[in-house]
N, C-alpha and C positions, 0 to 999 in steps of 0.2 A: 825933331831934327832928324835928318837923314844920316846914315852911317857911311863912313868911307869904305872903299873896297878892302883896305887893309884890315879894318875892324871886323868886317864880315868874314874874312879869311881866318882871323884869329878866333872868332866865335865858332867857326866851323871846326877848327882844330880842337877847341875845347869840347865841343859836342862829341867829336869822334873819340877823344880821350876818355870822357865820362862814360860813354857807351862801352868801351873796352874794359874799363874798371868794373862796370856792372856785370859784365860777362864773367870776369875772373872771380867775383865774390862767391858764387855757388861752389866753385872748385875749391877755393880756400876753406870755406866752411866744411866741406866734405872731408878735406884733409885733416882739419883740426878735430873733427868728430872721430875719425879713424884713430888718430893719435891718442885721444882721450879714452877710447874704448880699450886700447892696448895697455894704457897705464892704469886703468881702473882697478885691477886686482891688487896691484902693489900699493894703491892708495887706501885700500880697505884695511881695517884692523885685522890682526891675525885670526881671531876667532870668527870673523865674518867671511873669510875666504873658504871656498869649497875644498874640503880635504877628503881623501879616500877614507873609507871606514877602517877603524882599528879592528883587526881580526883576533879575537880571543878564542881559545880552546879550553873547555872545561873537561879536564881529564880525571875521571873518577870511577866510582862503582855505581850501585843501584841508586844511591842518594842523588847522584848527578843524572843518571840515565832517566830517572822518572819511573821507577818500578810501579806497574799497574796504573799509570797515569797516561792521559793523552799527551802527545808530543808538545802541544802548546802549554801544558800545565807543568812540564818538567823544569827543573832549575835553570838550565841554560836559556830556554825560551823566555821564562819570566824575568830573568835577570836582564836579558837584552831589551825586553820591552820597557822595563823600569829605567834602564840607563838612557834609552832614547827619550823617555819622558823628561829626563834631566838635561836633555840637549846634547848628549854624546852620540857621535856617529860611530857606531860599533856593531859588530856581529859577534855572537857567542855560539860556537859550534859545540854540539853535544858529543863528547867522546867518552861517555860513561858506559860501562859494561856491568850489568848486574852480576853479583857474585865475585867480582874481581878483587884480588888482593893487591898489595903493593908490588909483589913479585910479578903478578900478571900484568900490572901496569907497566912495569919495567920491560917486560917482554914485547910490548906493543907500542912503546912510546915513540919510536922512530917513525912508524907509519900512522899512528893516531894523531900526531902533531905535524902537519904538512909544512913545507916551506912556505914562507909568507905569513906565518903566524907571528903576531906582535906580542903576545903574552899568553901564559897558561895559568889557569886556576887549578891547582893540584889538590884533589880531594880523594885520598886513599888511606886505608888503614883500618876502617871499621870492620871489615871481614877478617883481617888479621886478628884483631882483638876478640871477635866473637868465636874464632877458632882456637884461641889461646896460643897463637903463634909467638915464638920467642921475640920480644921487642927488638933484640939485636938484629934479627932478620928483617923486620919492618924498617928499622932505621937504615940499614945498609941499602935496601932497595930504594927507599925514598931519596937517600943521599945520591945514589947513582942516577936516578931520574933527573934530579935537579942539576947535577953536574953535566949530564948530557945536554939538557936544554940550555944551560948557560954556555956550554961549548958552542952551541949554534947561535948564540946571541939572543936567546929568547928568555925574557924575564919571567919569574914565577911568583905567583901569589900562593902561599901555602895555607890551606884550610886544615886546621887541626882537628883531631879527634881525641876523645877521652875514654879511658877504660871503665868498664862496669865494676862497681865496688865489690861484687861477689867473686872477682878474680883474685882478690887478696891484695893487701897493701904494697907488697913488694912489686907485684906485677903492675899495679896501677901506677906506682911511682916511676918505674922504668918506662912504661908505655907513654904516660902523659908527658914525660920529659923530651920525647923525640922531637916534637914539633917546635917548641921554643928553641931547643938546642940547634936544630937545623936552620931555623930562620936566622939565628944569630951568626952561625958559622958561615952562611952563604949571603948574608945581608938581604934577606927577603922580607917582603911585606907579609905579615902573619895575621890571619884571622883565627884566634885561639881555639874556637870550638864551633865547627860547622853547624851542629844541631842546637846551638844555644837558644834557649827559650822554647824549644820544640821537643827535645828528648823527654819522654815520660809524660807528655801532655796528651791525654786521650783524645781530645777534640782536634788535635793537629796531626794525628797519625792514623794510618790504616788500621784495620782490625788485627793485624799482626803485632801492633805495638812498636814496630821497628822503623817503618818507612813513612815518611810524611805524606799526608793527603794534600790536595790542592791548597787548602788553607795553611797547612804546614810549610809548603814550599814558599808561599807568599811571605810567611813569617821569616823563613831563612833568608830570603832575598832582602827583606826589609832590614834584617840585622847586618848582613854582610855588605850592603850597598855602599855605605860610606868608605869601607875599606877598599872596595873595588874602585871607587872613584879616586881614592888616594893612589892606588896602583896605576891607574891610567895616566897619572901625571908623570910617572917614571918611564912610560913607554916611549921609545925613540931615543932615550938617553943611553950612552954606552954603559955596558955592564962592567963592573970592576972585578 
């Protein structure tokens, strides 16, 4: 059967309408895609979003600096590598100076720990002990370093040291108490003994018997790693 002119006109309008809609579909799809891209970061779990690295500074003496070791075998570099293996986005700057005492660390803390630092691993005191420095001097210097960093809003992980037994029981008791006392006073994460499992182990130290070799550094990092990971959970939270 033939169609009336009215029907043909209606069909023509329908054709024109459908063609216009088809032309609008690509534009609508592009708009939806753009909106989806913008919303995507907010839809991801917090851990999946790209974040800037946490910037740590290891402030210490030769044990941190990596005495007689290549840079990549020093404590900060090995710690950074192992933290990255664990999925942490972090950098660990080496602010270790061989021969430094706690007082020496205090003298340079302001420029050794730059603005933008998220946290400090404080490892000082071994040279104080080896020189027989009055533990009261060491305590005061470390206390002041911690207070300055906290004043800048920078959390501190305190790495403890222990005195050699040949310095006598009184000295050992006074020196060894410094680190837990300061950690309690300032509410710090404490790793009680930086050289745990390494001190006195011939196969983990250089020929001087005092400084860790590469295997010794690996052992130090393995020991302190869980404490550093716990410390990372504090970063970004307001200091009390």
